[in-house]
N, C-alpha and C positions, 0 to 999 in steps of 0.2 A: 674273774674267772675266765679261763681261756675257752675257745671254741671246742678244743679236744676234751676238756672236762665236761662240757655240756652235751657232747655227742651221745654218751650212754643214756643220759636222762631223756634226751629228745627221742632216741630210738625206742626206749621203753615206753614213752608216752605214745609214740606212733603205733607201736604194737598194741598197746592197750586200746587206742582209738579204733584200730582195725577190728579187734574182737568185740568191742562194745561200741556200736554205732552212736553217734552223737545224739543226745536227747533233744527233742524239739521243745521249745518253750512256747507256751500259749500266752498271748498278751492278756493282761489282767482283765480288760473289758470282756474278752472272749471267755475267760474262765468263769466270770460271774454268770454268763448265760448258760454255761454247761453245768454249773453246780446246782444241786437240788436246793430249793428254798427250804429254810428251816420252818417246821410247823410252829404256829403260834396258837395260843388259846384265848378265847374270849368267854367270859363267864358273866352270868347275871340272872335276872328274873324276867318273866314276861307275864302279861295279862292276856287272857284269851277269851273271846266271845264266839261261841258256836251257835249258829242259827239254822234250824231245819229249813230245807228247801224242798220244793215239790219234786216228785219223781214218779214216773209211770210204772216203775218196777217195785212191786210190794215187798220184795225180799231185800231191797237195798235201801239204806238210809243215805241221804245226800244233805250236806251241811256246808254253810259258808263259814270261813275262818277269818276273824279279825284279831290281830295281835298287836300288842305294844311291847317292844323290847326295851329293857333297862339294863344298865351295867356297861360292859365293854362294847356291846353292840347296842347302839341307840337307833331306834327306828320303828317302823310299822310294817305289817304284812297283811295281805289279803289273799285269800285262796279258796279252794273247794276240796271237800273230802267226800269219798264214797265209802260206806261201811256196810258190812254184812255179818249177821250172826250165824254161827253153825247150829246144827241140830242138837248139840250137847252143851249143857251149861258150862260157861267159861271158855267157849271156843268162838272166835270172831276174827275178822280181818278188816283192815282199812288201807286205803291209798289216798294220798293228798298231794296237791301242788300248791305252793304259796310263794308269791313274789314279795321279797323283803326289800324295803327301801329305807336307807338310813346311812349311818356312819359307823365304820369299823376301822380301828387303828388310825383314826384321823383322816380316813379316806371315805368319800361319799359316792354313792351309786346304788345299784340294785342288783339282786340275784334271785334265782329261784331255788327253793328247797323242795325235794321230792321225798315223801314219806312212804314207807311200806311197813305196816304193823300187823303182827299176827299174834293171836292168843290161842294156844293149844291146851284146852282143858285147864286153864289158869296159868300156864307158863307163857310169859310174854316175850316177844321179840320185836325189836324196833330198829329200823334203819332210816336215818334222815341224812341225805347227802345233797350237796350243791349240784344242780344240773350242769353238766359240762358246758363251758362257754356261754353261760347265762349271765355272767357279770357284766355290768355296764358302768360307764363313767370311770371313776378312779378304782372301781372294784373289778375291772376287766381282768380276766385271768385268774380270778378267785377259784380255789378248789377247797373242798373240805367236807367234814361230816359233823353232825351235831348230836349230842346225847341230851335227852330230856328226862328230867326227874320231876315227878308230880307229888312226891312226898312233902308235906308241909308247904304247899304252894307250887308254883310252876317255875322251874329252874332250868337253865341250859348251860352246857359246856360245849363250845364250838371250837373244834380243832381245824385250823385252816392254813393255807399258804396263799401268799400274794406275790406277784412278781415285783421287783424293785420299782419304786415310784420313778416316773420319768420327769 
């Protein structure tokens, strides 16, 4: 091919490049840090022991939490709960914090779960989330939320993300 035959093609490409600026490429390592981690699920059962603790406030209940997790999350937790009943049957609320120590997805460490539960005349609502930046060890950077089902035992479904292992 002669230079004269390539000239129209080169001109067309140059014009195209002028109207469409070159796209920047991001190195693969940088792309991994920019991508959102894919949510994972851990499922299993847990055993829980709630022990009443003393409180100076007669309208609040205070309890210690001791759990043993089985399944995709293997570990234990310790924490505390505050609970209160409303003036109408079926209305109540609780808050709790528990530190979970164990292994998740083959990675070990600990993290804190925060519970907020409300029952409004029998209609229940529950939020259990990982306290931001509470992960330690190989669970540093863990985020997520847990669903708890107490029908026929105690079961959990933990949707979480973890940064890539280093």
